[in-house]
C-alpha positions as CSV (number, residue, x, y, z in Angstrom):
1,M,21.6,4.4,70.6
2,I,21.9,1.6,72.7
3,P,19.7,2.0,75.5
4,T,21.3,2.6,78.9
5,P,20.8,-0.8,80.7
6,R,19.9,-1.4,84.5
7,P,22.5,-3.2,86.5
8,T,22.6,-6.7,85.6
9,P,22.6,-8.9,89.1
10,P,25.8,-11.6,88.6
11,P,24.9,-15.2,89.8
12,R,27.0,-14.7,93.2
13,T,25.9,-11.1,94.8
14,L,27.5,-11.6,97.9
15,N,31.4,-11.1,98.9
16,P,32.9,-14.0,101.3
17,E,31.7,-12.4,104.3
18,G,28.1,-12.6,102.9
19,A,27.8,-8.4,102.5
20,P,26.7,-7.3,99.0
21,R,29.6,-7.0,96.5
22,R,30.8,-3.7,95.6
23,I,32.3,-2.1,92.6
24,G,35.3,0.5,92.2
25,V,35.4,2.7,89.1
26,E,38.7,4.5,87.7
27,L,37.3,7.1,85.1
28,E,39.5,8.8,82.9
29,F,38.9,12.0,81.1
30,A,40.3,15.1,79.4
31,A,39.3,19.1,79.3
32,V,38.4,19.0,83.1
33,S,40.7,19.7,85.8
34,A,41.1,17.4,88.7
35,G,39.8,20.4,91.1
36,E,36.8,21.1,88.9
37,G,36.4,17.3,89.2
38,A,36.7,17.0,93.0
39,R,34.0,19.7,93.4
40,L,31.8,17.9,91.0
41,V,32.1,14.5,93.0
42,A,31.4,16.8,96.6
43,G,28.3,18.7,95.0
44,L,26.5,15.2,94.1
45,F,27.8,13.5,97.2
46,G,28.7,15.8,99.9
47,G,32.5,15.4,101.8
48,R,35.3,17.8,102.1
49,V,37.8,18.4,99.2
50,V,41.6,18.4,100.6
51,E,44.0,19.4,98.0
52,E,47.1,17.5,98.5
53,D,48.9,19.1,95.5
54,P,47.4,21.4,92.7
55,H,46.8,18.2,91.1
56,R,45.5,15.9,93.1
57,F,42.4,16.1,95.7
58,R,40.8,13.9,97.9
59,I,36.9,14.1,98.8
60,I,36.8,12.8,102.4
61,D,33.4,11.5,104.1
62,S,31.4,11.4,100.9
63,R,27.9,9.4,101.2
64,L,29.7,6.8,99.1
65,G,33.2,7.3,100.9
66,D,36.5,8.7,99.8
67,F,37.3,9.8,96.2
68,T,40.6,11.2,94.7
69,A,40.4,13.4,91.9
70,E,44.1,14.2,90.1
71,L,46.1,14.0,86.9
72,D,47.3,10.6,85.9
73,S,51.0,10.7,86.3
74,Q,53.2,9.8,89.0
75,Y,55.6,12.5,88.0
76,V,53.2,15.3,89.0
77,H,52.7,14.2,92.7
78,R,54.6,13.6,95.5
79,A,55.4,9.6,96.0
80,E,53.1,8.0,98.5
81,G,54.8,7.6,101.8
82,D,56.4,11.1,101.3
83,A,56.7,13.1,104.3
84,E,54.3,15.9,104.1
85,T,55.7,17.6,107.2
86,A,58.7,20.4,106.4
87,P,62.1,18.6,106.6
88,D,64.3,20.4,109.8
89,D,67.7,21.2,107.5
90,P,66.7,24.4,105.8
91,L,68.4,22.9,102.5
92,E,66.3,20.0,102.3
93,A,63.2,22.2,102.7
94,L,64.5,24.6,99.9
95,L,64.8,21.2,97.6
96,D,61.8,20.0,98.7
97,G,59.8,23.6,97.4
98,F,61.3,23.5,94.6
99,Q,60.6,20.1,93.3
100,D,56.5,20.3,94.8
101,R,56.7,24.2,92.1
102,L,58.3,21.8,89.7
103,R,55.8,18.8,90.1
104,A,53.2,21.9,89.6
105,F,54.9,23.5,86.2
106,F,54.9,20.1,84.9
107,G,51.5,19.1,85.9
108,D,50.0,22.5,84.3
109,L,52.2,21.9,81.5
110,G,50.9,18.3,80.4
111,S,47.6,18.7,81.5
112,A,46.6,19.5,77.9
113,V,47.6,15.6,77.2
114,I,47.5,13.5,80.5
115,P,44.0,12.6,81.5
116,C,42.8,13.5,84.9
117,E,41.0,10.5,86.9
118,V,38.5,10.3,89.7
119,V,38.6,7.3,91.4
120,C,35.8,6.2,93.6
121,P,35.7,4.1,96.4
122,P,33.9,0.4,96.3
123,V,30.2,0.9,96.1
124,P,27.2,-1.7,96.2
125,L,26.0,-2.5,92.5
126,A,22.7,-0.8,93.6
127,S,25.0,2.6,93.7
128,L,25.8,1.9,90.5
129,P,23.2,4.9,88.8
130,D,25.0,6.9,91.7
131,L,28.2,7.2,89.9
132,E,26.1,7.5,86.5
133,E,25.2,10.6,87.8
134,L,29.0,11.6,88.7
135,V,29.7,10.4,84.5
136,G,26.4,13.2,83.5
137,A,27.9,15.7,85.7
138,L,31.6,15.6,83.7
139,V,30.0,15.4,80.6
140,K,28.0,18.5,81.4
141,A,30.9,20.0,82.5
142,G,33.0,19.6,79.3
143,A,34.9,16.4,80.1
144,E,35.7,14.6,77.0
145,G,36.1,10.7,76.7
146,T,38.4,8.5,74.4
147,R,36.5,9.0,71.0
148,A,36.5,12.9,71.4
149,H,40.2,13.0,70.0
150,P,42.7,10.5,68.1
151,F,45.0,11.0,71.1
152,H,43.1,10.3,73.6
153,A,43.9,6.9,75.0
154,F,41.1,6.7,78.2
155,G,39.8,4.0,79.8
156,A,37.3,3.0,82.9
157,Q,38.4,0.3,84.5
158,L,36.4,-1.6,86.9
159,N,37.6,-3.1,90.3
160,L,35.3,-6.0,90.9
161,E,35.0,-7.5,94.2
162,I,35.4,-11.2,94.7
163,A,32.5,-13.5,95.6
164,E,34.2,-16.3,96.8
165,G,38.1,-16.3,97.8
166,G,38.5,-19.9,96.8
167,T,40.4,-21.2,93.8
168,P,38.0,-22.9,91.7
169,W,35.9,-20.1,91.7
170,I,38.9,-17.5,90.8
171,V,39.8,-20.3,87.9
172,D,36.4,-20.7,86.5
173,V,36.0,-16.9,86.3
174,L,39.6,-16.4,84.7
175,K,38.9,-19.3,82.5
176,A,35.2,-17.3,81.1
177,Y,36.9,-14.3,80.9
178,L,39.7,-15.7,78.7
179,L,37.0,-17.2,76.5
180,L,34.8,-14.5,76.3
181,S,37.8,-11.8,75.6
182,D,37.5,-12.0,71.9
183,W,34.1,-11.1,72.3
184,L,34.4,-8.6,74.5
185,R,37.4,-6.6,72.3
186,A,34.7,-6.9,69.3
187,I,31.6,-5.6,71.1
188,I,33.3,-2.6,72.9
189,D,35.5,-1.8,69.7
190,V,38.4,-0.8,72.0
191,D,39.8,2.5,70.7
192,L,43.3,2.2,68.3
193,T,45.2,4.5,70.5
194,R,44.5,2.3,73.6
195,R,45.5,-0.5,71.9
196,L,49.0,1.0,70.4
197,V,49.6,2.1,74.3
198,A,49.2,-1.5,75.6
199,F,47.7,-0.7,78.9
200,A,45.1,-3.2,78.5
201,D,47.0,-5.9,76.8
202,P,45.6,-9.0,75.7
203,F,47.0,-12.5,76.7
204,P,49.4,-14.3,75.6
205,R,47.7,-17.2,73.6
206,D,49.9,-19.8,74.9
207,Y,48.7,-18.9,78.1
208,V,45.1,-19.1,77.1
209,A,45.5,-22.2,75.9
210,R,46.9,-23.7,78.9
211,V,44.4,-21.9,81.4
212,V,41.1,-22.6,79.2
213,D,42.2,-26.6,79.0
214,P,39.2,-28.3,80.8
215,A,42.0,-30.3,82.4
216,Y,43.5,-27.0,84.2
217,R,42.5,-27.4,87.8
218,P,45.4,-25.7,89.7
219,D,45.8,-24.9,93.5
220,L,46.0,-21.6,94.1
221,S,50.2,-21.5,94.6
222,T,50.3,-22.8,90.8
223,L,47.6,-20.6,89.7
224,I,49.6,-17.6,90.8
225,D,52.9,-19.1,89.3
226,D,51.4,-19.6,86.2
227,Y,49.9,-16.2,85.7
228,L,53.5,-14.5,87.3
229,A,55.1,-16.6,84.5
230,A,53.5,-15.5,81.4
231,N,51.9,-12.1,82.6
232,P,54.5,-10.1,84.9
233,T,52.7,-6.6,84.4
234,R,49.9,-4.6,85.2
235,D,49.0,-3.8,81.7
236,R,46.5,-6.6,81.0
237,E,42.5,-6.7,80.0
238,L,42.1,-8.1,83.3
239,D,44.7,-7.9,85.7
240,M,45.1,-10.1,88.2
241,L,47.8,-9.2,90.3
242,P,46.2,-7.1,93.0
243,L,44.0,-10.0,93.6
244,F,46.4,-12.5,93.7
245,T,48.8,-10.1,95.8
246,W,45.7,-10.2,98.5
247,L,46.0,-13.6,98.6
248,D,49.5,-14.3,98.8
249,E,51.4,-11.0,98.5
250,G,54.8,-13.0,99.3
251,R,54.6,-14.8,96.3
252,V,53.6,-12.1,93.7
253,R,56.2,-9.3,95.3
254,A,59.1,-11.9,94.7
255,R,58.0,-11.7,90.8
256,I,56.8,-8.3,90.7
257,D,58.5,-5.5,91.9
258,D,56.1,-2.4,91.5
259,P,54.6,-0.3,93.9
260,R,51.8,0.6,92.1
261,V,50.2,-3.0,92.6
262,K,47.9,-2.8,95.1
263,A,46.5,-5.9,97.1
264,R,42.6,-5.8,97.4
265,P,39.9,-8.7,97.0
266,A,38.8,-7.6,93.3
267,L,39.3,-8.1,89.8
268,H,41.1,-5.3,88.0
269,Y,39.1,-5.3,85.0
270,R,41.2,-2.7,82.4
271,L,39.6,-3.0,79.3
272,P,36.3,-0.5,78.6
273,D,37.2,2.8,77.2
274,A,36.3,5.9,78.8
275,N,33.8,7.2,76.1
276,L,31.9,9.9,78.3
277,G,29.1,11.9,76.0
278,Q,28.7,8.9,73.4
279,P,25.5,8.0,73.0
280,G,24.4,4.7,74.7
281,W,27.8,4.5,76.6
282,S,27.6,4.1,80.3
283,L,29.5,2.4,83.3
284,T,26.3,0.4,83.3
285,L,26.6,-1.4,80.0
286,E,30.2,-1.8,80.6
287,W,29.0,-4.0,84.1
288,S,26.7,-5.7,81.7
289,R,28.9,-7.0,79.5
290,W,31.1,-8.0,82.5
291,A,28.2,-9.8,84.0
292,V,28.3,-12.1,81.0
293,V,31.4,-13.3,82.0
294,E,30.0,-14.5,85.4
295,R,27.1,-16.1,84.5
296,L,29.6,-18.3,82.1
297,A,31.9,-18.8,84.9
298,A,28.8,-20.0,86.8
299,R,27.9,-22.7,84.0
300,R,30.9,-25.3,84.7
301,S,29.7,-27.6,82.0
302,V,29.6,-25.2,79.5
303,L,32.6,-23.6,80.5
304,E,34.4,-26.7,79.8
305,A,32.7,-27.4,76.5
306,M,33.7,-24.0,75.3
307,G,37.4,-24.4,76.4
308,Q,37.7,-27.8,74.1
309,A,36.5,-25.8,71.3
310,W,38.6,-23.0,71.9
311,L,41.3,-25.3,71.9
312,E,40.3,-27.0,68.6
313,H,39.6,-23.8,67.1
314,R,43.0,-22.6,67.4
315,N,44.5,-25.9,65.9
316,R,42.4,-25.7,63.0
317,R,42.5,-21.8,62.2
318,L,43.9,-19.7,59.3
319,P,47.0,-17.8,60.4
320,G,45.6,-14.5,62.0
321,G,42.3,-15.4,61.9
322,L,41.9,-16.4,65.8
323,A,40.8,-13.5,67.4
324,N,37.7,-12.5,64.8
325,D,36.8,-15.8,64.0
326,W,36.4,-16.7,67.7
327,A,34.7,-13.7,68.6
328,L,31.7,-14.6,66.5
329,K,32.3,-18.3,67.7
330,A,31.8,-16.6,71.2
331,S,28.6,-15.3,70.2
332,E,27.4,-18.6,69.4
333,W,28.4,-20.1,72.4
334,L,26.6,-17.4,74.5
335,V,22.8,-17.9,72.4
336,L,22.9,-21.5,72.2
337,A,24.1,-22.6,75.3
């Protein structure tokens, strides 16, 4: 059994405003309803549970901030911005009521296969043990993770507040992540079903080659344009769209017409499985794996040498062997560098 680690501090512990950096978590699971999840959150952290619809609940004013517990499907909830007040036209009111009942029905029907999700507010890294307490409470209530069923494809997504809004830090972290992606996939052993549904796809190899090249030092506009040209989707293992939207919303919106993309000063790390109930698994473990990325990013000379090694390895590899071979090579770099 892997022992539960303590949160590993990153090299940069403060955000651009000088406050402690925060981490947000989006945790998917089955066998516990959104309503029950909301009650567990309120029981642990206080706050008031507000039902928005039969499958979405807000937990307001908890000691950690505001949470959401919901069935993870846009089709069983009203769209954001929809009016909650009853329309004046009786026919419109009748249609709205029918649509609400239909959404509730589909939610009831789909709850057997659609995961529930608790979306946690950004909390300081020191508060990560509180979120671990929530994981434990969900497991005790019967929540199931990805490994509990072959058809489960649940993620534990981390929203990692940036340490610096400047392009050099962002480029270094992106380079480090791309160099460690194969290693992370190998040690996480990403669930087959999650790989098949492609919610956290790897980056195209040509894009990786472009970015890890030691000579790649773009300005912000070029960095965003290159990313959008190769990755016009949310479904990447490290989704940069929220951060790039926060930095230059007009540039991103001109290419990505997706209301689910929300601007925020954070890296959206989608790769980890939600392995609730599995011995040794924890949010802290996934954070500690991420911290390896930031430690590499902080070592510019190693980062550039490793990028050059990736390019040389790519050019001489046997067909189909890059990912597994580089995962081993990356481990060597992490030990020896």
